[in-house]
BAFITI-159976 format. One line per field, with one value per residue (C-alpha): residue number from 1; residue in one letter; x, y, z. Coordinates in steps of 0.1 Angstrom, whole numbers, plus 5000, padded with zeros to 4 digits. Layout:
seq	(NUM|...);
type	(a|...);
px	(X|...);
py	(Y|...);
pz	(Z|...);
//
This chain:
seq	(1|2|3|4|5|6|7|8|9|10|11|12|13|14|15|16|17|18|19|20|21|22|23|24|25|26|27|28|29|30|31|32|33|34|35|36|37|38|39|40|41|42|43|44|45|46|47|48|49|50|51|52|53|54|55|56|57|58|59|60|61|62|63|64|65|66|67|68|69|70|71|72|73|74|75|76|77|78|79|80|81|82|83|84|85|86|87|88|89);
type	(m|p|v|l|a|g|l|v|v|g|i|v|s|w|l|e|g|c|d|d|h|e|v|d|p|d|s|a|v|k|m|l|e|s|v|a|w|v|l|e|d|l|p|a|e|q|q|e|r|l|v|h|v|l|n|e|m|a|d|g|s|p|n|p|d|w|g|y|r|l|r|l|f|p|y|a|c|g|l|v|a|d|e|p|a|k|p|t|g);
px	(7139|7115|7092|7121|7130|7101|7096|7126|7118|7085|7099|7124|7100|7076|7104|7112|7079|7070|7063|7080|7051|7047|7086|7117|7135|7169|7158|7145|7178|7197|7176|7179|7213|7217|7198|7223|7252|7241|7232|7265|7284|7268|7291|7289|7274|7245|7242|7240|7213|7191|7194|7184|7155|7142|7142|7122|7095|7097|7090|7063|7047|7011|7022|7045|7053|7060|7080|7102|7107|7119|7145|7153|7163|7196|7205|7193|7216|7245|7246|7244|7257|7232|7196|7170|7147|7111|7081|7062|7027);
py	(5076|5078|5100|5124|5126|5135|5162|5178|5175|5188|5216|5224|5223|5246|5269|5269|5283|5310|5344|5371|5378|5342|5340|5366|5359|5362|5340|5313|5312|5308|5278|5265|5267|5255|5225|5218|5220|5197|5170|5177|5171|5137|5109|5093|5062|5082|5104|5070|5060|5090|5089|5053|5059|5092|5068|5045|5068|5084|5046|5042|5074|5079|5114|5117|5154|5144|5116|5138|5163|5131|5122|5158|5165|5150|5165|5200|5197|5181|5149|5133|5147|5134|5152|5130|5126|5148|5125|5123|5127);
pz	(0951|0924|0943|0952|0920|0905|0929|0920|0882|0891|0911|0884|0856|0874|0882|0846|0835|0859|0849|0867|0891|0902|0912|0911|0882|0901|0929|0902|0884|0919|0930|0893|0897|0930|0919|0890|0915|0939|0912|0895|0929|0935|0932|0898|0908|0924|0892|0872|0896|0893|0855|0854|0879|0855|0825|0842|0853|0815|0805|0828|0821|0806|0794|0768|0777|0812|0803|0777|0804|0829|0801|0796|0830|0834|0798|0812|0844|0827|0838|0805|0769|0747|0745|0742|0713|0712|0715|0681|0678);
//
């Protein structure tokens, strides 16, 4: 599951950071909304597992920015209520 979770976060991060000439903005929004919808539709136990896996990946990440993005993902998709603290230094 970590590989799949990392892939989804990576793709979503890429879509969010794309310029209009790289990906049509309407298409990017539709894709991002589709990802959020699928994740919100997962059973609660699978959502919890995904959040747990992402937090484990963030804990093991040597890159604080990527670790933060992994922790932010569940919040951004509406799977958790609390926004994670941004890394310092």
